[in-house]
N, C-alpha and C positions, 0 to 999 in steps of 0.2 A: 398617451405618452406625454411626458413633460419635456417640452423643448428647452434646451439650455443654450446659452451663448458661450459656454466654456469648452466646447468641443465634444460634447456627449449628449445623449438622450437617455432619460430614465423611463423605463416601463415597468409594469407589474410582472411578477415572476411567472404568471401563467401556470402551466403544469409542472414546472421545475420546483424543486424543494428549496425555494428561496422566496422572499417577499418582493424583491426588486431586482431588475437587471439594468446595468448601465452599459449602453452601447456607445463605443468610442468612434469618433470620426477618424478616417485614415490620417496618419501622421507618422513622420520618421522620428519624432522626438518621443521615445518611449518613456524616458524619465519624467518628462512634463506630463504625459498622460496619466502615469501612475500617481504622481503627486496630486493632480487635479481630482482623481477619483478618491484618494485617501482624505483629502480635505472636504470633499462633498459628503463622504460617509460620516466624518466627524460633525459636520454642520447639521446633517439630518439625524444625528444621534444614533446611527447604525452601530450595532455591536460587533459585526463580523463582515468580512469581505473576502472573496476568493478571486484570484486573477489567473488567466491562462498565461502562457509564455507569449506575450503580446508581440506581434510583428514577425513571428517565425514561420507563419504559414505562407499565404499567397504574397505577403509583402516581401518575403525573402530576406529578412534581416538576419544577421549573424547571431546564432544563439548565445555565443560568448558575450557579445556586446549587449544584447538584450538582458542577459543575466546581470551584467554590471550595472546597466541603467536602472533596472527594476529594484535591485538591492540598494543602490545609491538612494533612490527616492524613498524607500522604506526606512533606511537608516536615518535620513534627514527628518522624516516624519516622526518616528518614535523617539528621536532625541529631544523633541520639543516638550517642554513641561506642560504645555497647554492642552495636550491630548487627554480627554476625559472619558469619551464614550466608546471609541473603537478599541476593542480588546483583543480581537483575533484577526490576523492577516495571513492568508494562505496563498501559495502559488501552486497551481495544479499543472503538472507536467505529464502529458500523454505519451510523448516520444521518449523512450528510455535513454536514447543516446544523448539527450540534452541534459540529463542529470549530471553528467560530468562537468558541463560548463557552469551550471549553478553551484555545484560542489566546489569547483576551483574558485569561483567568485566569492563564495563564503570563506574559503580558506585564506584568501588574500586579506579579508577584513579581520579574520581571527588573528593574523600575524601583526596587525597594525597596533598602534598605541592609543587608540581612541579611549577616553575615560569610560565610556559606556559599553565597552566591548562585551563584558560578561553578560549583561542584560540582553543586548540585542542578538548576541550569538546564540543564547538559549532559545530566543524567539525564532531565529532562523532555522535552528534544528527542528523546531516544532513544525515549520512550514513543510519539511520534507518527510518527517517521520511521524507527524500527526500528534505527538505528545512528547513531553520531556523524557529523554532516555532515563531509564531506571538507574539509580545509584547502587542498587543491589548487585553484588558481584555474582556473575553467572559461573556455575561450575564448569570448568573447562571440559570440552568434549574431544576425545581423541579417536580417530579411526585407525584401527590397528593395521600396520603394514602387512601386506601379503607377500610371502616369498615361496614360490613353487619351484623347486629345483628338479630338473630332469637331466640325467646323465646318460650320454651315448658312448658306448665303447665300440670303436670301429676297427675291424681287422680285415686285412686284404693282402693280396699277393704282392702288391707293390705300394710305395708311398703315393704314386700317382693315382691308383685306384682309391686309396684312403681319402686323399684330398678331394677327389671327384665326389665321393659319397658324402663327405662333410659339407661340401658346397651345395649338394642336392638337398640335404636335410635342412640347411640354413634357409635356402630359398623356399622350401616347402613351409617352414615355420613362418617366414615373413609374409607369404601369401595369405596366411590365415590370420595375421595380426592386423588390428585396427585400433585407432585412437580417436576418441570423440570428446569434445569439450562443451560443457553446458554452462553458460554464464547467466546469472540472474542476481539482482540485488537482494532477493529474499534468502539466498543461501547463507548470508551472514546471520540470519535468525534461526538457523538450524539448532535444534536442541537435542536432548538425549534420545527422544523418540525417533527423530530423523536419522541421527547417527546410528542408532541400533538397526534401523531399516537398511542403511547403506552397508553396515557390517554384515548383516544377514545375506544381502545380495552378493557381496564379495565372497562369502563363505560358500554359497551354493553354486557359483558360476566360475568360469575360467577368466576372470577379469581382475584387474587391480584398480582401485578407486582412490584418487587423490583429491582431498578437499583443500582448496585454496581460498580460505575465507578472508584473508588479509588483503587480497588484491581488490582493485576496483575496476569493473564490477567483480565480485567474488565468483569463483567458478569451481566446477567439478570435472576432473579429467578421468575418463574411463578408457582403459587400454586392455587388450586381450584378444581372445578369439572373436572373430567378426560377429557371429550369430549371438554370442553372449553380450557383446558390446551393444548391439542393437536392442536386445532384450532389456538390459539394465538401463540404457538411456531412456527408453520409453517409461520404465517404472519411475525413474527419477523425475522426468518431465511431469508425470501424473501427480507425483508427490508435491512438486512445486506449484502446480496448478491448483491443487487442493488448498494449499496455504494461501494462494492468491484469492481464491474464492471466499475462504474464511475471512481474510483481511478486508476484502471488499464488502462482505456482508456486515462485518462489524463497523466499518466506516459508514455505511449507509444507515445502519441502526442508530449510530451516534448522531448523524445528521437529522434523522427523523425525530429522535428524542429531543433535539434542540428546537423543533418546530411544534410538536404536539406530544402530549403525555396522556396515556391511557391508564386508568386507575380502577382498583377493585376495593370493596369495603374492608376496612381493617377493624381494629378495636376502638371502642369509645366514639363511635360515629365518625371516625376519621377514614380517609381513603389512602391506599398504598399504591405507589407506582408499579406497574408491571416491569419486569426486566426488559432491557432495551431490545432484545431480539423479538420477544413477544409483542412489545410495543410496535415494532416495525411490521410484524405480520398482521396485526390488527389494522394498522393504517393502510397497508397494502390491500388488504381484503376490502376495506371500505372504499378505497379509490377504485378498485376493480368492480365495485357494486355487487359483491357477493352478499348473499343473504345471511350466511352463518359461518362461524369459524370455531373450532374446538381449541381451547387453551387450558393450561394447567393453573389452578389457583390453590395454593396451600396443598400441593401434591395430589389434587383431585382434578379430573377432567370436567370442564364445563363447556357447554355448547352456547356460544354467544350469538344472539340475534342482533345483527349489526344495524337493523332499522330501529328497534326498540331499546337496544343496549341492555336487554335482559339476558342473564346467563343462568342456565339450568344444568344441574349435575346429573340429570336423568333419574334421580332418586327422590324427586319431589322438592328439593331445595332450589330456590331461585333467588338470585341477587341482582342488583342493578350496578352496572359499571359506568365509568365516566370517560369522556373524551374531552381533554382540555387543551385548546390551542395556546401556544405560548411564543409565537413568532413575531409579536408586535415589536417594532423597533429594530428588527434585524434585516440584514441584506442577504 
């Protein structure tokens, strides 16, 4: 470990997918801590750094204040023309409820008249959504409203009997009715495939599904017969979880690709990088000390020997692949 007089200690990354870890000493001044880390990264010529929501755990600081302090420190840092090396700053938020505090803190700065607003606002958005939002217009997706009409004609010997029967029917219907709300930030990313799934669920069951994608966090409201509400809710939760798993896998693949690149032979004695998911699978297999892994190269299956880096297609053709670390100078 490298002992520092500036309120932190720097150690190696160990088994984490980073080259260095900066351990901060306890302090109530979050803005100062973030500023020190950013300047240390620039001094050491690190290219990227990721922060947690500092002080919101055992220190018990207000997430809203922490958001303001952290973003203030980042704004001051990126506004300096002397920054040359640090290109990527991320804030990793594990507790979903804190997203609102950081979002509101960003909005306050978006409404300000700072001359550098556009540049750092685009950077802030990348902190939370991983990359700059696409300028391509998404085709609007609409979930068709469902209207099921049931008509009861009640006849009786007296108005009293009719009223009693009407009340009994209403109570019976209400007992079977249920409403459930599912909130998740990924709902805003629903596309045609997810909307088609919701529409199909609505057609096949006795429920009405409302998609509220403009709320924060966005939500889906399911109302109808109890058993169908439970059934549809489980299906939607599984759909959202699948999106989360895919997003997490893509994020991990991107991170691994920033640290190491696996390559296979191309034309003219050159090497071509594997796609990012295959790159991650190869690296994971190596870390797990697996002996072999089957991958696709030019649409053919190859069995890779992770010790010799020889890849065989099972038909006598053998090639040599490469593993090239590229995490020098990164945090």
